[in-house]
TORNU-195660 format. One record per residue (C-alpha): residue in one letter; x, y, z. Coordinates in nm, 3 decimals, padded with zeros to 5 digits. Each point is the difference from the previous one (the first is absolute). Layout:
N
<site "A" <X Y Z>>
...
# end
This chain:
212
<site "M" <-01.098 22.867 08.189>>
<site "N" <-00.104 00.129 -00.343>>
<site "W" <00.335 00.059 -00.171>>
<site "G" <-00.170 00.160 -00.302>>
<site "V" <-00.139 00.280 00.216>>
<site "F" <00.333 00.038 00.179>>
<site "E" <00.184 00.017 -00.333>>
<site "G" <-00.239 00.273 -00.115>>
<site "L" <00.070 00.202 00.315>>
<site "L" <00.375 -00.037 -00.051>>
<site "S" <-00.033 00.112 -00.361>>
<site "G" <-00.191 00.308 00.113>>
<site "V" <00.262 00.086 00.262>>
<site "N" <00.280 -00.048 -00.253>>
<site "K" <-00.178 00.219 -00.253>>
<site "Y" <-00.002 00.306 00.226>>
<site "S" <00.334 -00.057 00.174>>
<site "T" <00.342 00.147 -00.071>>
<site "A" <00.299 -00.224 -00.079>>
<site "F" <00.087 -00.013 00.370>>
<site "G" <-00.359 -00.097 00.080>>
<site "R" <00.013 -00.289 -00.247>>
<site "I" <00.320 -00.128 00.159>>
<site "W" <-00.162 00.029 00.345>>
<site "L" <-00.307 -00.190 -00.117>>
<site "S" <00.209 -00.278 -00.155>>
<site "L" <00.202 -00.030 00.320>>
<site "V" <-00.314 -00.021 00.215>>
<site "F" <-00.171 -00.251 -00.227>>
<site "I" <00.295 -00.233 -00.070>>
<site "F" <00.223 00.025 00.306>>
<site "R" <-00.258 00.065 00.270>>
<site "L" <-00.345 -00.123 -00.097>>
<site "M" <00.111 -00.309 -00.192>>
<site "V" <00.260 -00.096 00.262>>
<site "Y" <-00.266 00.046 00.269>>
<site "V" <-00.260 -00.215 -00.180>>
<site "V" <00.231 -00.270 -00.136>>
<site "A" <00.257 -00.048 00.275>>
<site "A" <-00.020 00.212 00.316>>
<site "E" <-00.356 -00.100 00.090>>
<site "R" <00.100 -00.367 00.001>>
<site "V" <00.314 00.060 00.206>>
<site "W" <-00.209 00.146 00.284>>
<site "S" <-00.285 -00.251 -00.028>>
<site "D" <00.147 -00.217 00.277>>
<site "D" <00.128 00.274 00.233>>
<site "H" <-00.252 -00.074 00.276>>
<site "K" <-00.030 -00.375 -00.049>>
<site "D" <00.377 -00.058 00.016>>
<site "F" <00.078 00.250 00.277>>
<site "D" <00.126 -00.248 00.262>>
<site "C" <00.077 00.062 00.365>>
<site "N" <00.173 -00.253 00.226>>
<site "T" <-00.296 -00.028 00.237>>
<site "R" <-00.339 -00.163 00.001>>
<site "Q" <-00.160 00.259 00.225>>
<site "P" <-00.340 00.081 -00.158>>
<site "G" <-00.014 00.349 -00.148>>
<site "C" <00.374 00.074 00.031>>
<site "T" <00.076 -00.046 -00.372>>
<site "N" <-00.292 00.219 -00.106>>
<site "V" <00.093 00.279 00.241>>
<site "C" <00.365 -00.003 -00.107>>
<site "Y" <-00.091 -00.002 -00.368>>
<site "D" <-00.233 00.297 00.046>>
<site "H" <00.276 00.187 00.188>>
<site "F" <00.271 -00.050 -00.263>>
<site "F" <-00.234 00.024 -00.303>>
<site "P" <-00.256 00.272 00.094>>
<site "V" <-00.089 00.035 -00.370>>
<site "S" <00.097 -00.248 -00.268>>
<site "H" <00.246 00.116 -00.267>>
<site "I" <-00.232 -00.125 -00.271>>
<site "R" <-00.301 00.200 00.122>>
<site "L" <00.206 00.316 00.038>>
<site "W" <00.131 -00.041 -00.355>>
<site "A" <-00.351 -00.054 -00.134>>
<site "L" <-00.120 00.321 00.167>>
<site "Q" <00.308 00.184 -00.124>>
<site "L" <-00.053 -00.109 -00.361>>
<site "I" <-00.367 00.100 00.010>>
<site "L" <00.074 00.347 00.138>>
<site "V" <00.296 00.064 -00.229>>
<site "T" <-00.191 -00.083 -00.319>>
<site "C" <-00.323 00.188 00.077>>
<site "P" <00.136 00.352 -00.081>>
<site "S" <00.076 -00.108 -00.358>>
<site "L" <-00.367 -00.088 -00.043>>
<site "L" <-00.095 00.349 00.118>>
<site "V" <00.187 00.143 -00.299>>
<site "I" <-00.202 -00.223 -00.234>>
<site "M" <-00.323 00.110 00.169>>
<site "H" <00.098 00.367 -00.039>>
<site "V" <00.064 -00.051 -00.372>>
<site "A" <-00.332 -00.185 -00.033>>
<site "Y" <-00.174 00.293 00.172>>
<site "R" <00.155 00.242 -00.251>>
<site "E" <-00.110 -00.216 -00.292>>
<site "A" <-00.357 -00.027 00.137>>
<site "K" <-00.015 00.375 00.054>>
<site "E" <00.123 00.061 -00.353>>
<site "Q" <-00.264 -00.238 -00.135>>
<site "R" <-00.281 00.178 00.188>>
<site "R" <00.118 00.339 -00.132>>
<site "R" <00.014 -00.139 -00.352>>
<site "E" <-00.355 -00.131 00.021>>
<site "A" <-00.135 00.319 00.159>>
<site "G" <00.188 00.249 -00.218>>
<site "G" <-00.072 -00.141 -00.343>>
<site "D" <00.151 00.224 -00.271>>
<site "N" <00.107 00.256 00.261>>
<site "Y" <00.204 -00.259 00.189>>
<site "R" <00.346 00.117 00.109>>
<site "C" <00.252 -00.263 00.111>>
<site "I" <00.152 00.064 00.345>>
<site "Y" <00.201 -00.325 00.022>>
<site "P" <00.156 -00.070 -00.344>>
<site "N" <00.211 -00.268 00.170>>
<site "P" <-00.171 -00.116 00.326>>
<site "G" <00.306 -00.202 00.099>>
<site "K" <00.240 00.293 -00.018>>
<site "K" <00.134 00.079 00.346>>
<site "R" <-00.112 00.361 00.039>>
<site "G" <-00.206 00.180 00.262>>
<site "G" <-00.180 -00.229 00.243>>
<site "L" <00.132 -00.319 -00.161>>
<site "W" <00.358 00.118 00.056>>
<site "W" <-00.073 00.043 00.370>>
<site "T" <-00.178 -00.336 00.019>>
<site "Y" <00.298 -00.173 -00.161>>
<site "L" <00.253 00.179 00.222>>
<site "L" <-00.194 -00.075 00.320>>
<site "S" <-00.035 -00.365 -00.106>>
<site "L" <00.381 -00.023 -00.027>>
<site "I" <00.050 00.154 00.343>>
<site "F" <-00.265 -00.228 00.150>>
<site "K" <00.157 -00.313 -00.154>>
<site "A" <00.345 00.090 00.131>>
<site "G" <-00.150 00.084 00.341>>
<site "V" <-00.181 -00.335 00.023>>
<site "D" <00.319 -00.195 -00.074>>
<site "V" <00.201 00.203 00.253>>
<site "V" <-00.264 -00.050 00.271>>
<site "F" <-00.013 -00.375 -00.057>>
<site "L" <00.380 -00.026 -00.003>>
<site "Y" <-00.005 00.167 00.342>>
<site "I" <-00.275 -00.234 00.123>>
<site "F" <00.198 -00.305 -00.112>>
<site "Y" <00.311 00.137 00.171>>
<site "R" <-00.189 00.058 00.326>>
<site "F" <-00.156 -00.347 00.000>>
<site "Y" <00.300 -00.191 -00.133>>
<site "R" <00.326 00.169 00.092>>
<site "N" <00.240 00.034 -00.297>>
<site "Y" <-00.265 -00.177 -00.213>>
<site "T" <00.134 -00.340 00.106>>
<site "L" <-00.139 -00.295 00.193>>
<site "P" <00.211 -00.190 00.254>>
<site "R" <00.024 -00.378 -00.014>>
<site "V" <-00.090 -00.036 00.367>>
<site "V" <-00.201 00.235 00.224>>
<site "K" <-00.025 -00.023 00.378>>
<site "C" <-00.341 00.049 00.155>>
<site "E" <-00.103 00.025 00.365>>
<site "L" <-00.353 00.134 -00.030>>
<site "P" <-00.285 -00.156 00.202>>
<site "P" <-00.122 -00.276 -00.021>>
<site "C" <00.352 -00.126 -00.086>>
<site "P" <00.143 -00.173 00.313>>
<site "N" <00.349 00.152 -00.047>>
<site "V" <00.228 00.136 -00.273>>
<site "V" <-00.066 -00.217 -00.305>>
<site "D" <00.171 -00.015 -00.338>>
<site "C" <-00.220 00.044 -00.308>>
<site "F" <00.109 -00.085 -00.351>>
<site "I" <-00.114 00.186 -00.312>>
<site "S" <-00.074 -00.194 -00.317>>
<site "R" <00.245 00.062 -00.290>>
<site "P" <00.155 00.322 00.139>>
<site "T" <00.272 00.027 -00.269>>
<site "E" <-00.248 -00.021 -00.287>>
<site "K" <-00.230 00.250 00.168>>
<site "N" <00.289 00.242 00.060>>
<site "I" <00.098 -00.016 -00.368>>
<site "F" <-00.354 00.083 -00.113>>
<site "T" <-00.031 00.275 00.261>>
<site "L" <00.321 00.170 -00.113>>
<site "F" <-00.106 -00.036 -00.365>>
<site "M" <-00.333 00.171 00.068>>
<site "V" <00.169 00.273 00.204>>
<site "V" <00.252 00.074 -00.276>>
<site "T" <-00.271 00.016 -00.269>>
<site "A" <-00.209 00.230 00.220>>
<site "C" <00.302 00.232 00.042>>
<site "V" <00.054 00.004 -00.378>>
<site "C" <-00.369 00.087 -00.049>>
<site "V" <00.030 00.288 00.246>>
<site "V" <00.299 00.138 -00.191>>
<site "L" <-00.182 -00.033 -00.332>>
<site "S" <-00.308 00.181 00.134>>
<site "L" <00.211 00.287 00.135>>
<site "V" <00.199 00.026 -00.324>>
<site "E" <-00.322 00.009 -00.201>>
<site "A" <-00.142 00.270 00.228>>
<site "A" <00.317 00.208 -00.047>>
<site "Y" <-00.024 -00.057 -00.375>>
<site "L" <-00.362 00.123 -00.007>>
<site "I" <00.081 00.310 00.204>>
<site "G" <00.308 00.078 -00.209>>
<site "K" <-00.186 -00.049 -00.327>>
<site "R" <-00.279 00.232 00.111>>
# end
């Protein structure tokens, strides 16, 4: 990953964000993205390899693993982080569109040029709506993924032992999850940070509406 490009994108998002938006961005970058890259991805690297069932029946372990882990935590988090950060880039693109439009008018108007966007990054008109919708979308994405996690993994926790009786298992077999305590801690951490991000997005949306 090119961290220079990523740093430039973050600087652009920070530049056009409110104080609440900067706090949200710091929370996403430090407590969600960095934790995901540095720690969480490694914790789930052995989830399939070390998922053990007390049977040697061919195919039983794979079927039970697919039943209890329909989608990996780590892949869901990756998709969640991608979707939750994209709206911020739309704000940057909207500002860039305003700047390009202003530049074309300046070149075409010459001495008769009249500025329509003295401050392209000021949240007025269409940019205000883009920013507000981006906040609602970000909060919506986090809420949807929190619900998905809850549906797949009840109470956001993993049991130490799961019982499986799906074919081709010969009978009810016990299956053991690798490092369940560590995975539960990371899951709860990511859930709490997602909830905080939802609150920040809603507070920022209320702030924008109230200020207008």
